N, C-alpha and C positions, 0 to 999 in steps of 0.2 A: 309317099307311101299311102295306100288306101286305108282309111280308118274303118274298123269293124263296127257295123251297126248293132244296136241292141245293148244289153247289159252284160258286163263281164262278171266273173266270180266275185271280184272285190267290190263291184258296184252292188251286187246282191247282198254281200256281207255288210256294207255300209247301211243299206236299207234295214237289214235285220238288226243291226246295232241300234238304229234309231227307234225301231219298233220296241225293242227290248228295253231301252232307256225309258220310253213313255210308259211301258208296262210296269216297270219297277218304281216309277214315281207313284203310280196308283197303289202298288203293293206297300211301299214304305210309309207313305203319308196318309193313306185312307184305309189301311187294314192293320195287320199285326200290332196289337191294339194301339190305335192312334187317337189323339184328341179330335182329329178332323173327321174321322169316319167310324166304321164298324169293324168288327173282327172277322166278318165272313165275306168271302168272295160274292159279289153281287150287291153290296151296299151301293146306294144310288150314286154317290160321289166317285166311286172307283170304276164304275162300269165302262165309261169311255176309254179310260187308260188301259184297262185289262182287255177290252175288245181289240184295240189296236195291237196290243201286245201278243195276241194269238198268232199274228202273222210272222213273228220273229223265229220261233223254233223250227218250223218246216224249212224256212230259208237257210237257217244255219245247218240243218241236216243235209239239205241239198248240196250246199257248199262243202260240207264235211266229206260226203261221199265222192264228190267230184275231185276234191283234194287228194283223197286216198287213192283214187283210180290213177291220178296223174303224177303223184309224188315219185321221185326217184329213190327214196329211202323210206319205206313203209315202217320199218322198226323205229327210226328216228321220229317219225310222225306220231307214233304211239307214245314215245318217251316224252315229247313235248306236251301232249295231252295229259299224261299222267302227272307231269310236273306242275302244270297250271291247275289241274284238278286239286292238288294238294294246296297250292298257293291260294286258291280261291275260296277254300272252305271257311275260314274265319270271316272274311268279308261277306260271304253268302249267309252265314249264320247271323251276322249283325243285321243284314238287310231283311232277312225272312223272319227271324225270331227275336231280334234285338238282344241277342246274347253273343258272347265271345265264342261259345261252343254249344252246340245242341246235338243231341242224338236223334232228333225227330226226322232228319233227312240230310242229304248232301247235295252239292251243286250239280248243275247240268253237265259240266265237263266230265264228271264221273260217268254219266250216261253215255256221253260221246266216246269216252275211253272204252267202255264196255262194248259198244257197237264196233269200233275199229278193232279191238282185240279179237272179237268173234270173227270178223272178216279175215283178219290175219291168220287166225286158227284154221278157218276153212281152207285157205290157200295152202297152208303148211300141211294139213291133213291130205289134201288132194295130191300134193307132191310126194308125200311119204308112203301113202297107202295106194296100192295099185288097183285093188278091187273096188269098183264103184259102189257096190252095196255097203261094204264096210266103211267107205268114205261117208255115205249118207248117214249111217248109224252113228258114226263118230261125231258128225256135225250136229245131229239131233241131241246127242248126249252133252256136247259143248253148250248148246243153247239152253238146255235144261239146267245145267250147272250155273250158268250166268244168271238165269231167271231166279234161281234160289238165292244167289248173292244179292241181286237187285231187291228181292223181297225183304231181305234183312237190313240192307243199308239204306233203302228208300231214296235213291237219287232223284233229282228233279225229273218229272215226266215218267219216271218208273218204267214198268213193263211196256206201257203204251209207247213211250218214246223209243225204247229199245227195239220193239218190233217195227216201228215206223222207219227207223234207220235201216234195219235189215231189208225191209220192203223196197226202199229206194235203191238198194244195191242189187237185190236178187230178182225183182220183177223184170228188169230189162235183160236178164240173162236167160229167161225162159224161152226155149227154142221155138215153141209154137207161136209165142208172141213176136219173136224176132222174124218169123216167116210172114207174119201178117202185117206188122207195123214197121214204119221207119224209126230210126233211133230217136229222133226228136219227139215223136209221138209216144214212144216207149217211156221216155223221161216224164212226160205229162201223166201217163197212166200210173207210173210209179209214185208221183207226188200226190195224185188223187188217192191212191191206195194208202199212202202214209198218213194223210189227213184223216181218212176214214178210220184208220186204226187208232189215231189220237182221240177221235170222237168217241169210239167204242170204249177204249180203255181209260181215258182221262176224264173228259168233260164235254158236254154238248157244245160249250162255248168255243171249242176248237174248230167248229164249223166256220168261224169267221176267218180262219186261215185259208179258206178257199179263195180269198182275195189275192193270195200269192200266185194264183194260176197265170194271170197276165204277165207277171214279172218273170216267172219261169219260162213262159213262151218267148219272152224277149231275150233269153240267155243266148249269147253268141258263141259260147264254147271257149272263150278266151279268159285268161287269168286276170288281166289288167295290171295296173301298177302295183308292185309288191308293197303290201302293208301288213305283212304277216305278224310282226310283233305288236303292232297297234291292236289288232283284233284279240290276241291272246291277253294283252295287258288291260284292255278296256274292261273286260268282264269283272275281274276283282276290283279294279279301281273305281268303277262307277258305283259299286255297292258302298265303298268307303266314302265317296263323295256324297251320295244321297243320304246315307246314314249320318254323316257329319253334319249336313244341313239340318236334318231332322233333330239331332241332339242339341244343336245350338238353338233351334226354335222352341223345343219343348223340354 
């Protein structure tokens, strides 16, 4: 059997996991006040870790949207995200705030759940409402409601992350772009657009995520070996591991 060249979805996720792990080493050991560093992003010691970490989120978003497009059970996909969003909150708060619980913000799986919930709502509204104008109005109202929720609960990457995820899904669906570009080129345009949104809404350091472009170009459209539960479990567990090491050291 001929092997597919390039990177599968799972290969991209493994790279994203590695980038995230490096990023959170910088976060836990050189920020959120630590004896080793400062309390602000940009202290000298944490810069290399956080710069590498900027590559994680766009890759995760890309894989999230690809997973949503190809899953056979979109409702179950949402349920898994919501479950692990809840499971991950205490580990996230330990890693980010060194507290069991904090009202300052919540984990990135909440952001991902908001994105997927919106896409699911778009499809539901398109099926139930026949008039295209009313569909657009309903979709805009849905986005506005989600934005208000995001404002109050402050999930990781916030509004910027939310819009970046929507861009990855919606840009390739624009008919004028479909007429002009091939599907692979549309995916690249979408990832560029999502990173630009992250730069605008989050932080200029998100520009380092442009290093993801060669990786996305190498995407072969294949899922790869199934490691679904590893990726879901790694997120909360790596916070527990890193915070545990930090607690023992300090």
